[in-house]
N, C-alpha and C positions, 0 to 999 in steps of 0.2 A: 638398611640394606636395600629397601625398595627404591630409595633415592639413587643409590649406586647402580642398581639394575637398570633403572630408567635412563640414567646418564649414558651408560654404554649402549643401550638400545637406540638412543637418539643420535649417536655419533654418525652413522651412515647417512641419516637424513640431513645432517648439517652440511654435507658436501654435494647435495643434489637439489637445492631449492629451485634451480632453473627448470626443473621438470614441470613446475606449476604453470609455466608460460610458454615453454618452447614449442608446444603443439600449436599455439595460436599463430605461429609464423607461417603455417600453411595457407593462411588467408592473405591474399595479395594486399588487401587494404591495410592490414596490420604491418606487413613487411614494408610497405611504402611509407606509412606514417613513421615507423621507427627509423628508417633510413634518412628521411628528411629531418627528423628531430636530432639524430646523431650528427648530421652535417651542421645543423644550427649550433649545437653545443661545441663542436670542434672549432668553428669559426671564432668562438669566444675563448675556448680553452688554449689554443695554440699561442696566441700572444700573451694571455694571462699566465700561462705556465712559465714562460720565459721571464716575465716580470716578477713572479713570486720566487723563482729560483734566484734572481738577483737580490731579492729581499732576504733570502736565506744565505746569502753570501756565496752562491754557487754559479758556475757558468750556465748560460742559457740552455745548452743541450741537456743538462741534468733535469731541468724542468720538463723538457719534452720526453725524456726517458720515463719520468714519473707519471706521464700522461698517456703512456701506451699500454703496457700490460696491466698495471694496477687498476686502470679504469675498467678494463675488461673483466678482470678477476672479481672486483668488488660487485659488478653488476650480475655476474653469473652466480656468485656464491652468497650474495646478500638477499634479504627478503623484500627490499623495496624495488619497485619497478621503475622508479623515476630518479632515485638518488644518483647524482653525478659526482663521482669521486675524482680526486686528483690534487694537485698542489693548491693550498689555500693560504690566505694571508696570515692568520693567527698561528697556525702550525709552522709555517715557514719562519715566522719571527721567533717562535719558541725553539725551533731547531737551531737557528743561528745563535740565539742567546745561550742555549745549553752548551753548544760546542765552543763558544767563546769562553765560557767559564772553565772548560776542560783544557783547551789548547792555547788560550791566551788571545791577545788582540791581533797578532800578525802570524797566523799559522801558515805552514806550507800548503799551497792550493791542493796538491795531490792528497796530502794527509787530510785536509778538511773535507774533500769529497768522499774519501774512504770512511771517515768518521760519520758523516751525514748518512751514508748508506747503512752503516752498522747501527746507527741510532734508529733508522727506519725498521731495520730487522728486529731490534729490541721492542719497539712499539708494536710491531706485528705479532711477535710471540706473546706479549702481554695480552693484547686484545683477543687473539685466538684462544689463549688459555682461559680467559674469562668467559668467552662464548661457549666453549666446549664444556666448561664446568657449570654453565648456567648461572654465572655470577654477574649478569648485567645489572643487577640491582645495586652494585657497588657504586655505579656512577651517580646514584641518588645522593651520595655524600657531597657531591658538588651541587649545592642548592641553587635555585634560580637567582637569588640575589648575588651569590658568589660569581656565577657565570656572567651576569649582567655587568657587575662591577669590573670583573677582569676583562671582558670583551671591550668595554668602553675605554679602559686604560690602554689595552693592547692596540686598539684602533688609533688612539692619539700617539702612542709610541711609534707605530708603523708610519703614520703620516709624518711625524717629526723626523724619522730616520731618512726620509726621502728628500728633505729640504736641501741638503748639500748637493744632491744630484740635479735638483731643479735649478739650482743657481750655479752649478759648475764649480763648487768649492771643494777643496781638499781639507778635510777636518782631521786633526790628529785623534788617535785612539784615546778615549777618556773612560774613566771607570763607570760613570753613571750617564744615563740618557739625558737627564736635565742639564748636565754639563755640556753635552754635545749640542743641545738646542741653544744654550746660551752662547757657546763659541760660534755657532752658525750665524746667529743674529749679529754678533759683533763683527763677523767677517763679510757681511753682505756688501760692503763697499768694494770688495775684491771679486765680485761675481764675474763669471764668464758670460758676456752678453749674448753671443750666439746660442749658448746653452739655455739662457733665460728665454730667449726668443722662441727656441724650439719647444721648450717646456710650456710656455704661455700658449703657443699655437696648439699644442697637443691637448692641453686642458680645455681650451676654448672649443676645439672641435668635439671632444668627448661630451662636454656639457650641452653643446648645441644639438648634437645628434641624439643624445639621451632625451632632451626636452622636446624636440620637434620631429624626430623620427625614431621613436622608441623600438619599433619593430625591426629596424635595421641593425646589423652587427656593428655597433658603434666602435667597439675596440678594434676590430679588424680593419675597418675603414680608416680609422685614425692612424693605425700602425702602417698601413700601406701608403697613405699620403705622406706621412712623416718620413718613411724610408725613401720614397721617391724624391722628396724634397731634399733630404740630406745628401742623396747621391748627386742630384743636379747642382746643388749649391756648394759642393765641396766641404760639407759640414765637418768631416773628420780632419781635413787639412787646416781648418780654422781652429782646431783644438777641441772640437766637440767629441765626446766619447760615444762610440757605437758598440753594438754587440760584437762585431768582428767575426772572425772565422769560426764556424761551427762544424764540427766533424760530422760528415755524412754517414749514414748507416744506422742500423738498429743496435740497441745496447747489447752487450755480450754478458753471458752469465759469469759472475765474478763474486766470490765470497769475500767481503771486506774484512780486513784484519786491523786490530787495534792493539795498543799496549795493555797488558793485563791490569796494570794499576789504575787504569781509567775506567775499568768495567763497572765498578760500583757507582761512580758518578753518572755514567751513562744510563744505568738501569734506573736510578732515581729520577733522572730527567725523562727517561722513556715512559715511566709510569705516569707522570704528570701529563705528558703529551698524549699518551694513549687515552687517558680519561677525558681530557679537554677536547681532543680531536673527536672522540666518539660522541661526546655530548653535542658538539656542533653538528655531527652527521645525523644523529638520531632525532635531533630537534626538527630539522628541515624535513626528514623522512616522515616523522609523525604528522607534520603539517600537511604534507601532500597526501598521505594515506587517509587522513580524515576527510579529504575531498573526494578521493577516488574510491574509498571504502575497500581497498585491497588490504589483506592481512599484513601485519608488520610484526616482526619478532626482534626484540632488542638483542637477544642472544645470537640469533642468526646474523644480524648486522655486525655484531662483534666478530663473528667468524669471517664474514666477507671483508670487513675493513682490516682485520688482522692479516689475512692471507694477502690482501692487496699491498699492505705495508711490507710484508716479508718478501714478496716478489719484487717490490720496488727496491728493497735493500740489496737483493742479490743480482739485480739487473741495473746497477749503477744509478739508481734514482735516490729519492729521499722521502721523508715522511709525508703521507697524504691523508686526506680526510674528505668528508662530504662537503660540497660547496653550496652555499645558499643561492648565489646568483646563477650558477650553471644548472642547478636542479630546477630553479624557476624557469629557465629557458627551456629545459627538457620537457617540463610539464606543459608550458605554454605552447610548445611546438607539437603537442598532442602525441607524445610518445605513448606507446601502448604496453611495451614490455622492456625488460632489461637489454634487449638486443640493440636498442638505440645507443647505449653506451659501448657496446661492442663495435658498432659502426664508428663512433667517435674515436675509440682507440686505434682502429685500423686506419683512419684518416690521419691521425698523428704519425703512425708508422710510415705512411706514404710521404708525409712532409719530411720526415727524417731521411728517407731514401732519396728523394728527388728535388726538394725545394729549399733546403737549408741555405744554399748559396744566396738565395734571394733575401736572406735576413741579415746579411753582413752589415749593411748601412743603417740598420734600425737603431735610432738614437737611444742611449741609456736614459736620457731625459724623458723620452716618450714612455718608456717602461715605468719610470717613476711616476709620471702623470697617471698612467693606468692604475697603479697601486693606490695613489691618492684618491682617485675617484671611487675605486672599489671599496675602500675602507670607510668612506663617508657614510655608507649605509649601515655600518656596524655601530656608529655612535648614536646611541638612543638613551637619553636620560629619563624619559617618561617612565620606563619600568622601575627605575629607582624611586621616583616619586610615588608610584603606585604601591611599591613594596612598603614604603614608609606609612602610607595610609592604612594598609592592612594591619601591620604591626611595626612599631618603630624599631623593634629588634632587627627585623629583616632589612629595614632601611639602613641601620647602622652597619650591618654586615656588608651590604653592597657598597656603601661609602668607604668603609675601612679597606675593603678589597681593592677598590678603585685607587685610593690614595697610596696604599702600600705598593701596589703594582707599579705605579708611576715612579715612586721614590726608589724602589730597589732595582728597577730596570737597569741592565738587561737580565737580572736574575729573577725572571718572571715567576718561577715556581714558588718563590717566597710569598708572593701576593696571593696565589692560590691557597697555599698552606695557611696563611693568616686568616683568610676567609673561612676555610673549612674548620679550623680550630675555634674561631669565634662563633661560628654557627653552632658547633657542638656545645661550646661553653654556655651560650645563651639558651640553648635547648635545655641543658641540665638546670640552669637557673630557673627557667619557667616551670619545669616539672618538679622542682624541689619544694614548691609551695602551691599545690593545686587548690582549687576552690574547696572550702570546707564550710558546711553550713548546717545549722539545726533547722529542721523542717516541721511544719504544722499545717493544719487544714486551712485551705484557702476558700474564699467564697465560691470559686468555680468547682470545688470538689477535689482538687488535687492537693498534694502535699508540696509546699513551697518554702523557700527561705524566709524565716521569721523576720529577719532584719530588713530585707529588701521590701517586704510586703506588710510590715507592721502587724504581725500575727501574734496571737496568744499561744504560749506553749505551756505544757504541763510542768509543774514543779517536781514531779516524782518520776516522770518518764521523759527520756530524750532520744529523738531519732536524728542521727547525724549522717549527712551525705558527704562522701569523699569523691571528688571528680578527677580521677587520674589513676594511672597504674601505681602500684605500691612496690617500691624498690629501695635500694640502699640509700639513695639520695634524699628521699622524702619520708622514710619510715619514722625517723625521729620527729619530723614536723607533725605527722599525724598523731603520734604518741603524745606529744605535748599538747596538741589541740584537744584530744580526748580527755586527758587528765585535767586540763584547765577548765573544760566544760563541767567536769564532775565537781571541781572546786567551786564553780559559780552556782551550782545547784546543790546546796547542802542536804536537801530532802530527797535527792534522786535515789530511786530504787531499781530502775531499769534503764539500760543503755542499749540502743539498737544502732548498729553500724550498717548503713545502706551501701553495698558494694556493687551496685549495678554498673557503675562507670569503670570499675577495676577489671581490666582485661588480663593483666599479668601481675603476679606476685613473686618476688624472689625470696631467697632464704632469709635475708635480713628483714624483709617485711613480715615473713611468717613468724620469725622469732619475736618480733615486736608485738604481734597480736597475742602470742602466748604470754608475754610479760603483762600486757594490758589486762588480759583475762584473769591472770593470777592476782593482779593488783586490785581489780574490781571485786573479785571474789573475797579478798581479804577485807574489803570495805562493805561487804554485804550487798553488792549491787549485781543484779542479773545482767549478763552480757550476751546479747543475741546478734547474729549476723543475718542480714536479709538480702535477698536477690543476688546471691553469689552465682556467678556464671559457671557453667559446667567445667570448662578447663581449669578454672581456679579451684573449684570444689574438688576435682580429682587430685589436684596438686596437694590440697589440704589433707585428703585421705591418705595419699602416699606418705606425706611427711609425719602424720600422726596428730596434726593439729585438731582434726575433727574429733578424734577419740579423746584428746585432752580436754577440749572445751565441752564436748558432748554433742552427739549428732542431733539430739532433740532441740538444740539451740540454733539450728539453721532453718530459715524460713524463706518461702518463695516470695512472700509479700510483707511489707512493713506492718500493715494493719493486722495481718495474721500473727505477727510477733507480739504486738501490744495486746491483742485479744487473749493470746495464750498467757501473757504475763498477768492479765486481769484475772484469769481463771486460777492462777497459782497464788497471787498475792491478795486478791479480793479488794477490799476497801482501803488497803494500804497505799494504793496508787490511784491516780486520777487520769483516765485516758480520754476524757471528754473533748479537750481541745484538739486531739489528734483525729478522733472519729468525726467530729462535727465542728463547723466553723463557729468560733466564739468571738463576739464583738469585743474589741479592746476597750478597756476602761478609760474614760476621758478624765483629764485632770480637773 
């Protein structure tokens, strides 16, 4: 009940996080810094949003719609002061892939736009619900190796999906992305050379500006030059594809409608996009917050991102998330509060009202080049190597996620699901057999593993350490280890189980301890439990295990347990190797 009370108490606070920084705007220096930062981000966002809309299979104006109100809502209702929300590459690809699976390869454009908006609405509802219910911890099921493997694969898929646009090729709709790549390679001899020239020029300009003038808005400059060049050379008349006519004006409120039989598929895809998109957003937000030392709440970010997606859905946009590149620009431009993103959104609105006609001649090949350069930064294999060094299980998860995502594309959700299931499976595998060891006195005075340190143990007393939680998957393992230890010591009179590392015990583990206690009692062996943590001890009291074994058989320290056994059994047991270091006998 306390959790439920706190939940309802926090709801009003979830919709007013901007109160923490809005007062700072009274300072002209803060207002100026935010305005300049907002302008810098807008110069990147406007051309990027059109490129990512193309990646999502949508008209350019849909990308601009998703860059207006959603950007403002996420900034005002999120906890990060610097996170720049809007269209991003991975979410755009996942949105297109999800709808391709629902609508097929050649859907009606109007239907595709409506379904993209409805998918954004679903993503928003899921994220908002998780945030209000304080369930942001669910994103932890997407482990770092899963995200790294998926992101690398998605980056390669995104890059390969733009090849046909760079070479001016018309590729038939194929089931898998690797088939598309192979068909593109075979068709290179039929490339449209004006398109190749424009793509090459755009890539060259982007790379040169990024290398030699990193502080300049390289994407905007490239887009402007390419647009002017296309207009002066008659690029469209030569067969080159351009953005074309963009409807001027702000997006209108419109609730998208879909066929009811598609709802379940969209909800499943929306859940995956909601989690992946939020992981992308919170990752960059945490990175910036660590440098600025501003507070960050995962649940509050879910609320902000959720409402941003909902607004995007009902104002003719599509799914959005936090952007790595634009957040970096926002931070580097010395933004002080979320007002910088408000400025960005308003500048996008001005573009929609007054400047869309200037974008008619923007080459599609240039937008493809923008996407190609943007996703290069997502390809990072070093984290996979690092994960392998930490534990090869994590390396396997990352590699399997990477390969699966590439193979099943465009059904990207299967790659994520494979990674999550493998992560959980390997976790269970690791915890099914935790470290189990008999301990005895070490020269430094501590009790340590007798096998690792070649220590002498008592033939009549055994102290055993179990390093892990005790639950259904490993209770049989511990039971077998304890009974085998008894079999290996025919003279054993006392068995002490050290439970210091056990944080949780489920009903299966508790039942196993009762069986072991009864079995040892039948063999005439005293069974003691040492260093049981308070939560576990209370659980034993509630279940009746404490009463069954006997409260007098619980001890705070292991040596306390063996000394008590000595008082009870006297010379029948030898506790010398446990109390004092004993030199091993040499052969």
